[in-house]
N, C-alpha and C positions, 0 to 999 in steps of 0.2 A: 504493499500499499504506499510506504513512504517513497520507494522508488518511482512509483506511477505519478505521485505528487510532484516530486522533484522534476520529473520529465515534463509534466503539463506546465509547471512554473517556468521551466526554461523555453519551452515552446511559446508560451504567452510573452516572455520577455523578448524573444526574437522576432515578435512582430512589429518590434519598435527599431530593429537593427539599423535600419538605414537613417534614423533620426537622432541615434545615440552618439555623443561625441566622447572618444575614449580619451582618459588622461594618459599621458606619455611620460612625464616627468614631474617631480617635485620642485618647486621653487626654493630659494635660500630660506625664505621665511617658513614654508612647509618644513623644512629639515629641522628648523629651530624648535618648532612646535612639536614635531615629533620626537625629538630626542628629549623634550620635557615630559612628555606623557611616557615615554618609554622608561625613564628612570622611576616614574610613580609606579607604573604597571608592574615593574620588577618586584616592587615592595608589598604588593598587595597578597594578602593572605586570603584563601578561599574560605568564606563563611557561608554554611549553608542554613543558618538559623532563620533568615527571613526570606528564603527562596524555595519556591516549589522546584520540582526536579528539572522541569522544562527550563526554567530560568537558570539554574545552576549550570546546566550544559552550555547555554547560550553565553553566559557571562565568561565561561572558561575559554571559549571560542574568541570572543571580542578581546580578552586579555592576550591570547596567543597572537592575535592579527596585530595588536600593538607592538608586542614584543619583538615580533619578526620585521616590524617597521614596514608592513605590507598594506598600506592604506589606499595606494591607487585604485580608482575604480570601485571603492568598497561597496557601493550601492548596487553593483552587479552580482554581488556574491548571494548564493541561494539562501543561506542561514540567516542573513541580514534582511533579505527580501520577505522570508517567511515570517520574521519577527517584527519588522519595522516599515516595510515598503508594500504598498498596494500597487500594482501596475495594471495591466491590461485585463481587467476584470468587466463583465457584462454590466454590472450595477453601476460602474462609473459613468456609463454613457447616460444613464437615467439622472445622475447627480449633476454632471454637466449641462445636461438641458435644463434642470431646474435652476441652476444657476444663470444660464443663458436667458431664460425666460423672465427672470426676475427683473423689477424696474431698476435695480442697483447692479445690472451686469457689468458695467465699465468698472465698478468697484471691485467686484468679485475677480473680473478679468486680470486686473492688477495683482490681486494677492495670489492667483494660480500661475502666474508666469514662472517658468522653470528656468534655471541656469544649468551649467555642465558641472558643477562641483560633486565629486564622488561618482560622476557618470550615471545620473540617475535615468531609469526606464522611462522614456518619453511615452506619453499616451498615444496609441497608434492612430486614434482618430482626431486627436487634437495636439499635434507634436509641439506646440508652444508651452504645454504644461506636462505634468506627470499624472499618473493615476494618483499617487500618494498626496501631491499638492491639490488636486481636485478634491479629494476625499477629507482632508483635513480642513480645507476651506469650507466644504459643504456643512462640516460640524458647526462652524462658526455662523454660517447663515442659518441653520435651524435654530441655534441659540438666539439669534437676533430675531427671528420670527416670533419665538415664544415670548422673549423678555421686552421687546421693543427699545433695546438698549444700544446705544452707538459705542461701539468698541473702542473709539478714539477717545472716550472720556474715562477710561480705566486708569487707575494710577499704579495697579500691580497685577501681574498674572503669575499665579502659583501652578506650576505642572508637576503632577506626580507621575513620574514615567514619562521622559521627553523624547522617547525614540532617539534618533541621531541628531535632533536638535532642528528639525523642520518647521515645527509650530513656533519656536521661539524665534526663528529667523523671519518668519511671516510677521509677527507682531513688530519686532526690533526695526526691520528694513522697511515695512510697507504699511504699518497701521500707526505706531506711535514710538518713535525712537527714544523718547524721554521716559516711558514707563519702567518700573522696576520687574524684571523677570527672574523667578526663582524656579529652578527645577531640583526635584529630589529624585535620585536614581542610585543605581548601584556605582561602586567606584569605577568599574570597568567602562561602564556605559558613558558616565561623566567624562571619561577620558576621550571617547570617540566623540562626543558632543563638542568637547572643547576643541578639537582638531577641526571638526566641520565649521563651528561658528567662527573660529579664528581665520580660517580660510575664506569666510564669507564676509570679513572685515566688520564682524559684530564684537562689541567689547564684552569680555567674559572673563570671570573669576572662578577658581576651584576652591571649594570648602571655605568661602570667604564671602560675606554679604557686602555688596557694594552698590550704592544707588545707581540707576540709570544703567546698569549692566545687566547682563545674564549671569546670575550667581548659580553655580553648579554645586549641589549640596549632596553629601551622602552619609553624613553623620545625623542621625535622628535627633539627638539632643540639641544640636545647633539649628537644625530645621526648625524644630518645635519653638525654640526661643525667637528665631527671626519672624516665625508667624504670629506668635503671641504679641510681638512688640510692633506690629503694623498698626498704623493709625487707624482706630474705629472708624473714622469718618472717610477714609479712603474706599475707593470703588476697587474691589479686588475680585478677580475672576479665577476660580479653581478650575482647572482642566485635569481630567484622569481618564484618557481614552484607552480602554482595555488594559488598565494597570492596577488598580485597586482590586478589581475583580479576579486578578491573577496572583494574588499575593495570600499567604495562610491567613486564616481568621484570627489566630492569635495576634499576628501582626497588625492586622486591620484595626483592633482594638487600640492599639498604640497611636493610631491615626485619628482618633475622635476629635482632637483638637482642630482639625481641618475642618470638619462639618460644622462644628460648634462656632468657629470664627468666621467662616466665609459664606457670605450670602449668595454669591453669584457662582453658579456650577455648571459645568459641562462634563458629565460622567457617561462614558459608553461602555457597554458590558454584553457578555454573552449569558445565556441562561445558566450554564454551569461550567465549571472549569477543574479539571482534576478533582471531580466528586463533590465541589463546593457548590452548594444551591445559591446562586447568586440573585435569583428572583426574590427569594425570602430576605436575603440581606439587604438588597437596595430598596425594598418596599419599607423596611426598617427606617432607612436613611431618609426617605421621602417623607415619613411620618415625623421624624425629627424635624426636618425642615419646616413642616406645617406648623409644629408646636412652637418654632422660632418666629412664626409670623411672617414666613416667606411664601411667595408663590412658587410651588413645586409640582412637577408632574413627571410621569413615566411615559415614554412614547416609543412604540415598536418601530423598528427601522422597516421601512417599506422594502429597501434594496437588500437587506441581508437578514434571513430568516433566523429567529431565535436570538436576536441581538436587539438591545435597547438603548434609549437615551434616557438620562435622568438629568432634567433641567432645574435651576432653581435661580430666583432672582429676589431682591428686595421688594418689599410693598412700598417702601418709601422712595419716591422718584426725586 
């Protein structure tokens, strides 16, 4: 089954073969950044406490990729596509059409514009973007439909599980470069995000909070301290796309401060993951939001069976 999925993924990726632009060499700046994350990666001890088996295997692969200094065209790698990157899938067509038919199409068009960093798989029916850019922008569009909120008015974005840094780049390069962006992720993935964002000319720090930067955090105590010290009057958006739904229940309890603090939420999840019932879990989250006097809803995804959005926003405009 895994072999069949890998072959199918490669076939879909090859539909965009003529649109992709292969990276051939590192710049001097790339080499400096790679050497920095290489030194950090060599010191990482493998810690399985907060990871399900799927993510432990993935973290090991990311760590090895960095230690081997083999990051050219990293978005073409199958295991990264499997975890982080949606490319030529049928449902992307319908998401793109919904963006196109929206009255704010020219805004969404700007957000989905793709570049060549990491050699992303361009969407074969719209090669100016990638399936991943379209998919993540679509999440933002659905949230705006629900909340009627202008993303430009955000002060902070907090992302739990930031992929390779794509959403952070959308916000910092195309929505509001002045906002504070905080990503909590594993040490290994933080290093990949650092490489991608630095190569994209986005200001970024590792395990240190700095205003107007993307702050990459892997220490839970530091993360909690940063969140609790955010100004209560700030407009802060919490994003967790298929991330909280993929960590152990015991670790989720340690993240209650996020739901308690942050009114604006985009959470995507599947109905279950490694025998965890996410339907039951996120229904509890929705009820917590309602008790905190927020608008909150769960919406089934039209394009992905057995997948859902949980949206929340403040009732105070």
